C-alpha positions as CSV (number, residue, x, y, z in Angstrom):
1,M,28.2,104.4,105.9
2,T,31.0,103.6,103.5
3,T,34.6,104.4,103.9
4,N,36.9,105.5,101.1
5,T,39.5,102.8,100.8
6,E,41.0,104.0,97.6
7,Q,44.8,104.3,97.5
8,P,46.4,107.7,97.0
9,S,46.4,108.6,93.4
10,A,49.4,108.1,91.1
11,R,49.5,111.9,90.8
12,E,50.1,112.3,94.5
13,H,52.9,109.7,94.4
14,T,54.4,111.6,91.5
15,L,54.3,114.9,93.5
16,D,55.9,113.3,96.5
17,R,58.7,111.7,94.4
18,D,59.5,114.8,92.4
19,C,59.5,117.4,95.3
20,T,63.2,117.3,95.7
21,T,64.6,120.6,96.8
22,L,67.9,122.1,95.4
23,S,69.8,121.8,98.7
24,R,68.8,118.2,99.2
25,H,69.7,117.3,95.6
26,V,73.3,118.7,96.0
27,L,73.9,116.5,99.1
28,Q,72.5,113.5,97.2
29,Q,74.8,114.3,94.3
30,L,77.8,114.4,96.6
31,Q,76.7,111.3,98.5
32,S,78.2,112.8,101.6
33,F,77.4,114.8,104.6
34,S,81.0,115.9,105.2
35,S,81.8,119.5,106.0
36,E,82.9,120.1,102.4
37,A,79.6,118.7,101.1
38,R,77.6,120.7,103.5
39,D,79.5,123.9,102.6
40,L,78.9,123.3,98.9
41,S,75.3,122.6,99.4
42,A,75.0,125.8,101.5
43,I,76.7,127.9,98.8
44,V,74.3,126.6,96.1
45,D,71.5,127.3,98.5
46,R,72.7,130.9,98.9
47,I,72.9,131.3,95.2
48,A,69.3,130.2,95.1
49,L,68.4,132.8,97.6
50,A,70.0,135.5,95.5
51,A,68.0,134.2,92.5
52,K,64.8,134.5,94.5
53,L,65.5,138.1,95.4
54,I,66.4,139.0,91.9
55,Y,63.3,137.2,90.6
56,R,61.1,139.2,93.0
57,R,62.6,142.5,91.8
58,L,62.3,141.6,88.1
59,S,58.7,140.5,88.5
60,R,57.8,144.0,89.7
61,A,60.4,145.9,87.7
62,G,57.9,148.0,85.7
63,L,56.1,149.0,88.8
64,M,59.0,150.1,91.0
65,A,61.0,153.4,90.8
66,G,64.8,153.1,90.3
67,T,64.6,149.7,88.6
68,L,64.7,150.2,84.9
69,G,67.2,152.1,82.7
70,F,70.8,153.1,83.1
71,T,72.6,154.5,86.1
72,G,74.7,156.9,84.0
73,E,77.9,155.1,85.1
74,V,80.3,152.9,83.2
75,N,81.7,149.6,84.5
76,V,85.2,148.2,84.4
77,Q,84.4,146.7,81.0
78,G,83.6,150.2,79.6
79,E,79.9,149.4,79.3
80,S,77.0,151.5,80.5
81,V,75.6,150.1,83.7
82,K,72.0,149.2,84.1
83,K,70.2,149.7,87.4
84,M,69.4,146.0,87.6
85,D,73.1,145.2,87.2
86,V,73.9,147.2,90.3
87,Y,71.0,145.8,92.3
88,A,71.7,142.1,91.4
89,N,75.4,142.6,92.2
90,E,74.6,144.0,95.6
91,V,72.2,141.1,96.2
92,F,74.9,138.5,95.7
93,I,77.2,140.5,98.1
94,S,74.6,140.8,100.7
95,V,73.5,137.2,100.6
96,F,77.1,135.9,101.0
97,K,78.5,138.6,103.3
98,Q,77.0,137.0,106.5
99,S,77.2,133.4,105.2
100,G,80.7,132.4,106.5
101,L,81.0,130.4,103.3
102,V,83.1,132.3,100.8
103,C,86.1,134.5,101.2
104,R,85.8,136.3,97.9
105,L,83.2,137.3,95.4
106,A,84.3,138.2,91.8
107,S,81.9,139.8,89.4
108,E,82.2,141.3,86.0
109,E,80.6,144.4,87.5
110,M,83.6,144.9,89.9
111,E,87.1,145.7,88.9
112,K,88.6,143.6,91.8
113,P,87.2,140.8,93.9
114,Y,85.1,141.7,96.9
115,Y,86.7,140.3,100.1
116,I,84.9,139.2,103.2
117,P,87.7,139.0,105.7
118,E,85.5,137.6,108.5
119,N,84.7,134.6,106.2
120,C,88.3,133.9,105.0
121,P,89.5,131.8,107.9
122,L,86.8,129.2,107.2
123,G,85.3,130.0,103.8
124,R,87.9,128.8,101.4
125,Y,85.8,129.3,98.3
126,T,85.4,132.0,95.7
127,L,82.1,132.7,93.9
128,L,82.5,134.2,90.4
129,Y,79.3,135.5,88.8
130,D,77.6,137.6,86.2
131,P,74.7,139.0,88.3
132,I,72.5,139.9,85.4
133,D,73.3,138.7,81.9
134,G,71.3,140.4,79.1
135,S,70.3,143.3,81.2
136,S,69.3,145.3,78.2
137,N,66.3,143.0,77.9
138,V,65.0,144.1,81.3
139,D,63.5,147.3,80.1
140,I,61.5,145.5,77.4
141,N,60.4,142.6,79.6
142,L,62.4,139.8,77.9
143,N,64.2,137.0,79.6
144,V,67.5,137.6,81.4
145,G,69.8,135.4,83.5
146,S,72.6,135.0,86.1
147,I,75.7,132.9,85.7
148,F,77.8,131.5,88.5
149,S,80.9,129.5,89.2
150,I,82.5,128.1,92.4
151,R,86.2,127.7,92.8
152,Q,88.4,126.6,95.7
153,Q,90.7,129.3,97.0
154,E,94.4,128.4,96.8
155,G,97.0,130.0,99.0
156,D,96.6,133.0,101.3
157,D,96.1,135.7,98.6
158,L,98.0,138.1,100.8
159,D,98.3,140.8,98.1
160,G,94.6,140.8,97.2
161,E,95.3,140.1,93.5
162,A,93.4,136.7,93.4
163,K,96.1,135.3,91.1
164,D,95.0,131.8,92.0
165,L,91.8,132.4,89.9
166,L,94.0,132.7,86.8
167,Q,93.7,129.0,86.0
168,N,91.8,127.0,83.4
169,G,88.1,126.2,83.7
170,R,88.7,122.6,84.9
171,Q,89.5,124.0,88.3
172,Q,85.8,124.9,88.8
173,I,84.0,122.9,91.5
174,A,80.5,123.9,90.3
175,A,78.8,126.1,87.8
176,G,75.4,127.0,86.5
177,Y,72.9,129.7,85.6
178,V,69.6,131.1,86.6
179,L,67.1,131.8,83.8
180,Y,64.4,134.4,84.6
181,G,61.7,133.7,82.1
182,P,58.1,132.5,82.2
183,S,59.3,130.5,85.2
184,T,62.5,131.0,87.1
185,M,64.8,128.1,86.5
186,L,68.2,127.2,88.1
187,V,70.5,124.8,86.2
188,Y,73.7,123.5,87.8
189,S,76.4,120.9,87.8
190,I,78.9,119.9,90.4
191,G,80.7,117.6,88.0
192,H,78.0,114.8,88.2
193,G,75.7,115.7,85.3
194,V,73.4,118.7,84.7
195,H,70.2,119.2,86.6
196,S,67.4,121.8,86.4
197,F,65.1,123.2,89.1
198,I,62.1,125.4,88.8
199,L,61.2,128.0,91.5
200,D,57.8,127.4,93.0
201,P,56.9,130.8,94.4
202,S,54.2,129.3,96.6
203,L,56.8,127.2,98.4
204,G,59.7,129.5,98.0
205,E,61.8,126.6,96.9
206,F,63.6,125.4,93.8
207,I,62.1,122.0,92.9
208,L,63.8,119.4,90.8
209,S,62.5,119.5,87.2
210,Q,64.9,117.4,85.2
211,E,68.0,115.3,86.1
212,N,71.0,114.4,84.0
213,I,70.1,116.6,81.0
214,K,71.8,115.5,77.8
215,I,72.3,117.8,74.9
216,P,71.5,116.3,71.5
217,K,74.6,115.4,69.5
218,H,73.4,117.5,66.7
219,G,70.7,120.2,66.6
220,P,69.1,122.5,64.0
221,I,69.6,125.8,65.8
222,Y,72.4,128.3,65.2
223,S,72.3,131.3,67.5
224,T,74.5,134.3,66.8
225,N,74.2,138.1,66.2
226,E,74.4,138.2,62.4
227,G,74.4,142.0,62.7
228,N,78.2,141.6,63.2
229,F,78.6,139.5,60.0
230,W,81.0,141.9,58.3
231,Q,83.1,142.3,61.5
232,W,83.8,138.6,61.7
233,E,86.7,136.7,60.4
234,E,86.1,135.1,57.0
235,S,85.9,131.6,58.5
236,I,82.8,132.5,60.6
237,R,81.2,134.1,57.5
238,D,81.9,130.9,55.6
239,Y,80.1,128.9,58.3
240,T,77.2,131.3,58.3
241,R,76.9,131.1,54.5
242,Y,76.9,127.3,54.8
243,V,73.9,127.2,57.2
244,H,72.1,129.7,55.0
245,R,72.4,127.3,52.0
246,H,71.6,124.0,53.7
247,E,68.3,122.8,54.9
248,G,67.7,121.8,58.5
249,Y,69.1,124.9,60.2
250,T,67.1,127.7,61.9
251,A,68.3,130.9,63.4
252,R,67.3,131.8,67.0
253,Y,69.0,134.7,68.9
254,S,67.5,136.7,71.8
255,G,70.5,138.8,72.9
256,A,70.4,137.2,76.3
257,L,73.3,134.6,76.7
258,V,71.6,132.5,79.3
259,G,68.3,132.2,77.4
260,D,70.1,131.3,74.1
261,I,72.4,128.7,75.9
262,H,69.4,127.1,77.6
263,R,67.6,126.7,74.2
264,I,70.8,125.1,72.8
265,L,71.1,122.8,75.8
266,M,67.5,121.6,75.5
267,Q,67.1,121.4,71.8
268,G,70.6,121.1,70.3
269,G,72.6,123.3,68.0
270,V,75.3,125.9,68.4
271,F,75.7,129.3,69.9
272,L,78.5,131.5,68.5
273,Y,79.9,134.7,69.9
274,P,83.1,135.0,67.8
275,G,85.7,137.7,68.0
276,T,85.9,140.4,65.4
277,V,88.7,141.6,63.2
278,K,89.2,144.6,65.6
279,N,88.5,142.6,68.8
280,P,89.6,139.0,68.2
281,Q,88.9,138.0,71.8
282,G,85.3,139.0,71.5
283,K,83.1,140.4,74.3
284,L,82.3,137.5,76.7
285,R,84.4,137.1,79.9
286,L,86.1,133.8,80.5
287,L,85.8,133.6,84.3
288,Y,82.2,134.8,84.7
289,E,80.5,133.6,81.5
290,T,82.3,131.3,79.0
291,A,84.1,129.0,81.5
292,P,81.0,128.3,83.7
293,L,78.9,127.6,80.6
294,A,81.6,125.4,79.1
295,F,81.8,123.4,82.4
296,L,78.0,123.0,82.3
297,L,77.7,122.0,78.6
298,E,80.5,119.5,78.8
299,Q,78.7,117.8,81.7
300,A,75.7,117.5,79.5
301,G,77.7,115.9,76.7
302,G,78.3,119.1,74.7
303,R,81.4,121.0,73.7
304,A,82.7,124.5,74.2
305,S,85.5,126.0,72.1
306,T,87.2,129.3,71.3
307,G,87.2,128.0,67.7
308,T,90.7,126.8,68.0
309,Q,91.0,125.5,71.6
310,N,88.9,123.7,74.1
311,L,87.5,126.5,76.2
312,L,88.1,124.8,79.5
313,D,91.8,124.6,78.7
314,V,92.1,128.4,78.4
315,V,94.1,130.1,81.1
316,P,93.2,133.8,81.6
317,D,96.0,136.4,82.0
318,K,93.7,138.7,84.0
319,L,90.4,138.5,85.9
320,H,88.4,140.1,83.2
321,A,89.9,138.2,80.2
322,R,87.6,137.6,77.3
323,T,87.3,134.7,74.8
324,P,85.4,133.9,71.7
325,L,82.7,131.3,72.2
326,V,81.5,128.4,70.1
327,I,79.3,126.1,72.3
328,G,76.6,123.5,72.0
329,S,76.1,120.1,70.4
330,P,79.4,118.3,69.7
331,E,78.7,117.8,66.0
332,N,77.7,121.4,65.5
333,V,80.7,122.8,67.3
334,T,83.1,120.5,65.4
335,L,81.5,121.8,62.1
336,V,82.2,125.4,63.1
337,E,85.8,124.5,64.0
338,S,86.2,122.8,60.6
339,F,85.5,126.1,58.8
340,I,88.1,127.9,61.0
341,Q,90.7,125.2,60.4
342,D,90.0,125.1,56.7
343,R,90.4,128.9,56.4
344,A,93.6,128.8,58.4
345,R,95.0,126.1,56.1
346,R,94.1,128.1,53.0
347,D,95.7,131.3,54.5
348,V,98.9,129.3,55.1
349,E,98.9,128.0,51.5
350,D,98.3,131.4,50.1
351,S,101.1,132.9,52.1
352,V,103.5,130.2,50.9
353,A,102.4,130.6,47.3
354,S,102.7,134.4,47.5
355,P,105.8,135.2,49.7
356,S,106.2,138.9,50.6
């Protein structure tokens, strides 16, 4: 009788090495088991739980009543509310309500922050989030996402106005997104690089996929809704004409912010959501969308701008403030800014040459 003395395969070693869970990874990143580190790890873990619940709902959306379509209501942004928007927002509230971790939840679906008084004595954090980004894609089975940001609460907030949240994006402790696509992926940063995790449904865990993701310095993709071309400022139209006329650029746009940003992060390029002549601040919300994504992309070596200002330096004047967005590979973002600067210079020269 012979015995099998073979060593475990290299593949088995690879699996053991790579099966790092999200919560374990956060603690490793912080290199600490202090109460603050444990709290932050627990908050990220709760975000992951919300993502699992939303994933489960999305995976059966076409089979369940009351999941697809509109509710018939309009949110604080003046937009029609999708049923998945409501469900996802309620999931985040439910997941954090009994957690003892956060004092406030702020979402683009709610006019004011949602307070959890029983958590406030200990949970000195605020979670800001977009529960379902690109919800119009749900009904046609295309990818959607969730965006999140964690901030430390400052002061007592006795009037319930959350004025301490009206600070620039550099005050964020952590930020990230969940992409619900062929696989469900969570990408996050706590200021120590950008890392991605894939949900293994058989384990019910987000497992480390890639550490320290770096965006290419330049990429071929430009991602924008060219249906708005004639509503843009001339500088953005100038840039669009430029990429049309030069080789090496390709257009990719899905209408789901998280999916488009993830493509840019992995392959390089630029995503643009500029303002329009009528609405110069654009559509995207600073606290729930653009600042978290800017935090993440900067950690990956990218850049995020309004076109004229570093996006993480923008201070909102209200909770639902909006900003234009130019985000992606540093060389691509700089190129877009150069068109904006050139157009502004020419406008000044024209006004000097033709005084009213």
